[in-house]
N, C-alpha and C positions, 0 to 999 in steps of 0.2 A: 227812474223815469226820465226819458229824454227831455231836453228843454223844449218848451212850447208844445208839449204833446197834446194838451187839451185844445189849444187853438188849431193845431193841424187836424185833429180828429173832428172838430166842428166843421172845418172847411171841407173835409172829405164827405161828411154827412150831407152838407149842403149841395155838394157836387152831385151826389147820388139822388137828389130830389127829395130827400127826407126833410121833415120839419124839425128844426132844432129849438127846443124850449130851454131857455137859460133861467136858472133859479136866481132869485134876488137874495143871495146869501150875504149876510153882513160881514164886513171885514173884521179882522182881528182887532184893529184899532177901535172899531165901533163897539165890539163886545167888551173890550177892556175899559172903555170910558163908561159904558153902562153898568159895569160890574162894580158897583159901589156898595159899601157896607150899610145896609138899611137896618135901623133899630126900631122902626115902626112900620106896621103892615095894615093893609086893608083886610079886616077880619071878616068882611062879607064874602071874600073870595076863599073858596075851599080848595086847598091843594090836595090832589088825589094821590093815592098810593102808586098809581101808574106813573105819575109825573116824578115822584121820588125815585122810582126804579129807573126811569129814563136818565135822571141825573147821575145816579150811581153807576149806570152802564158805561160811563167813560173809563171806569177803572180796569176794564179788560183790554184797554188800548194804550194806556199811558205808561211811561217808563217806571221802573221799579228797581231799587238797588239790588244788584245781583239777581234780579228777577225773582226775588223771594215772595213778593206779593203778600206782605204780612198784615195788611189792613182788612178789617171786616166791618160791616155796616148794619146798624139797627135802624129801621125806618119807623117813624112815628107820624101818622096823620092825626087830625083832630079826633077822629073816632077811636084811635088806638092808644090814646094817652097824651097826645101832643098838646091838647088844649090846656092842660095844667102843668106841662113840663117846664115852661118858662120860669116857674117859681124856683127851679133848682139852678138857674143860671144868673150871671151878673153881666149886664150890658152897660156900655157907655161909661167906662171907668173915668174918663177925663171930664165928664159932665155929671158929677155926683148930685149936684143940686136939682137936676131934672128928674132923677129917679126913673131913668129909661128902662123899659119902654113906657111911653105915656099910657095911662089907662085907656083901654079900648083899642090899642094898636099892637097888642102882644102877638108875636108869631105863634102859629098853631101847628106847624109841620116842621119836623126835624130829621136830620140824618146824624146819628151818633156814630162816630168813627172809633173803632177799637183796634188794639194791636194784639197779635198772637205771640209776640215776644216781648222781652223787657225793653223799656224805652232806651234807645241808643241813637247814634247819629243817623243810621240808616232809616230808622223810624221817622225821625224828624224830616229827613229829605223826602221820603215817600209821602209823608203827611202833607207837606207843603205843596207838592205836585198834585196830590189828589184833591186837596181843598180848593186850590185855584182852578183846576180843571172842572170840578163839579160846580163851582160858582159860575164859571163861564157857560157851562151847559144850561144852568138855570136861567141865565140871561138870554141865551139862544132860544129857549122855549117860552120866553115872555114873562119869566119870574125874576125875583131878586133873592139875594142870600146874605147871610152874615156869618162869618167865622167866629166861633166863640171858644175860648179856652179858660175862661174864668168860671170854674165850678169845682165842686168837691167830687172827685172820681169815685170814692167809695160810696157816697150817697147815691150817685147815679147808678152804680153797679147794683146796689140794693133795691132801688125803686124799680129798675127794669129787669132785675133778675139775670144780670149778665155774668158770664163766666170769664170774660176778657176785660182788660183794662181800657176804659174810655180815655182817649187822648184829645179829642176835639169834638165839637158839635157844629153842624151847619144848619142854621135856621133858614127856612125857605118860605116864601110867600110873595104876594104882590106888594111891593114897597109903596109906602104912603108918605114918603119924604122927598124934599127937593135937596139934592146933593150936588155941589159944584167943586171942581178942582181949581185950586189957586196956585199958579206957578210962582215960586219964590226962589231967591238966591240961597246958596249954601250958607249955613250959619243962622238962618231964620228960625223962629219958633215954629216947630212942626206939629204942635198940638191942634187937633181938630176942634172946631167951635161952632156955635150957632149964633146967627145975628138976631136982631130984634124981630125980624119977620119969620124966624124959625128956619131959615135956610141953613143947611149944614155945610160948612166949609172945611175942605181937606187940603192943607198945603202940600205941594209936591215940589221937590227941588228940581229946577230946570235942567234939561239934559246937558247943556254946556258945562254945568258945575258938577255933573256926575262923572265926566270924563277925566282920566288921569293923564 
């Protein structure tokens, strides 16, 4: 696409007398900042199967190693088993004393990601792209998400009757936590933590220290 195509197209439409409606689309930076790992959710908000399908829909648009498209997705809303699914997962490994999620804040909607081939580097690459893309889509539609890899794959296969290997789970819901990013220099402790007010802090190395 030529440079400034959208701007030139808008000017052409204006010149023809047409009304141009500009959508207030959030920037990528905005989506990235809102895309925080929520471990507690507002359980009064019910995530629909339609919303889960919308989130998964990014997967026919994103890159895939050799275009193999080796990932498959099992959707769980509260009515289809998601309400009790959290018991099979482990959240907040760096805060074991809190036993997250706190009672009454458990996520109740999930996307279970499976692979059609044995786990290898291509699976890992595709999985990372898919998880981040789906999490960003969740934020775009007003929800929040948490990437989870701490679980027993065989237990999940048995409970859900899956014929494929689960490699990750994306919890989805309305986040009920306050999460902030803290810019820190390289060499700092990067463990996330919660202060006395319950605010969740996530240290991120400043950009200047990431450059070689």
